[in-house]
C-alpha positions as CSV (number, residue, x, y, z in Angstrom):
1,M,-57.7,-120.1,-8.1
2,L,-60.7,-119.5,-10.4
3,P,-64.2,-119.5,-9.1
4,P,-65.8,-123.0,-9.9
5,Q,-67.9,-121.4,-12.7
6,L,-64.9,-120.1,-14.6
7,Q,-63.1,-123.4,-14.3
8,T,-65.8,-125.1,-16.4
9,D,-67.2,-122.1,-18.4
10,P,-64.7,-119.4,-19.5
11,A,-67.6,-117.2,-20.6
12,W,-69.2,-117.2,-17.2
13,S,-70.0,-113.8,-15.6
14,P,-71.0,-113.1,-12.0
15,P,-74.6,-111.9,-11.5
16,E,-74.9,-108.3,-12.8
17,Q,-76.2,-107.0,-9.4
18,D,-72.8,-108.0,-7.9
19,V,-70.7,-106.3,-10.6
20,Q,-69.4,-102.8,-10.3
21,P,-68.9,-101.0,-13.6
22,A,-65.6,-99.3,-14.1
23,Y,-63.4,-97.5,-16.6
24,Q,-59.8,-98.2,-15.5
25,P,-56.8,-98.1,-17.8
26,V,-54.2,-100.7,-16.9
27,E,-50.9,-102.2,-18.0
28,V,-50.9,-106.0,-18.0
29,L,-47.9,-108.4,-17.8
30,L,-48.6,-110.9,-20.5
31,D,-48.7,-114.6,-19.6
32,D,-46.7,-115.8,-22.6
33,S,-43.8,-113.3,-22.4
34,D,-42.1,-110.7,-20.3
35,G,-43.8,-107.9,-22.2
36,W,-46.5,-105.6,-21.0
37,A,-49.6,-104.5,-22.9
38,L,-52.2,-101.8,-22.4
39,G,-55.7,-102.8,-21.3
40,R,-58.8,-101.6,-19.7
41,I,-60.8,-102.9,-16.8
42,N,-64.5,-102.4,-17.4
43,A,-65.9,-104.0,-14.2
44,W,-65.0,-105.3,-10.8
45,W,-66.4,-108.2,-8.8
46,H,-65.6,-109.5,-5.3
47,S,-66.0,-113.2,-4.8
48,P,-67.7,-114.6,-1.8
49,G,-64.2,-115.6,-0.6
50,G,-63.1,-111.9,-0.7
51,E,-60.9,-112.0,-3.8
52,S,-61.0,-109.1,-6.2
53,W,-61.7,-109.9,-9.9
54,C,-61.7,-107.6,-12.9
55,R,-63.2,-107.9,-16.4
56,L,-60.2,-107.0,-18.5
57,R,-59.7,-106.5,-22.2
58,L,-56.3,-105.8,-23.9
59,I,-56.2,-102.8,-26.2
60,G,-55.9,-103.9,-29.8
61,S,-57.0,-107.4,-29.1
62,T,-59.9,-109.1,-30.9
63,A,-60.5,-111.3,-27.8
64,A,-63.5,-110.5,-25.7
65,A,-63.1,-109.1,-22.2
66,A,-62.5,-111.8,-19.7
67,W,-62.7,-112.1,-15.9
68,R,-59.3,-112.3,-14.2
69,R,-58.3,-112.4,-10.5
70,Y,-56.8,-109.0,-9.7
71,D,-53.0,-109.3,-9.1
72,P,-51.4,-105.9,-8.5
73,E,-48.0,-107.4,-9.6
74,R,-49.4,-108.3,-13.0
75,I,-52.1,-105.7,-13.5
76,L,-50.9,-102.1,-12.9
77,L,-53.6,-99.5,-12.5
78,L,-52.9,-96.4,-14.5
79,P,-54.1,-92.9,-13.6
80,T,-57.4,-91.8,-15.0
81,H,-56.9,-88.1,-14.2
82,G,-53.7,-86.0,-14.5
83,T,-52.3,-84.4,-11.4
């Protein structure tokens, strides 16, 4: 479920002091198909209810980054360093 602010204002962002900047490549299961797309998380936020949220942008998309609830079955974190 979306925080109340995101339900009424899709451009809402949590207070900056509560946001943790990040640089995390990801693969995202697209909502409208069974395909996957590359993306990048550029911030994390934890709601007062304890849910993890990420500000996510798909690579190659013209859409702005948007806050999404983190779901490890739909958003796969990719390695940032080779091992």
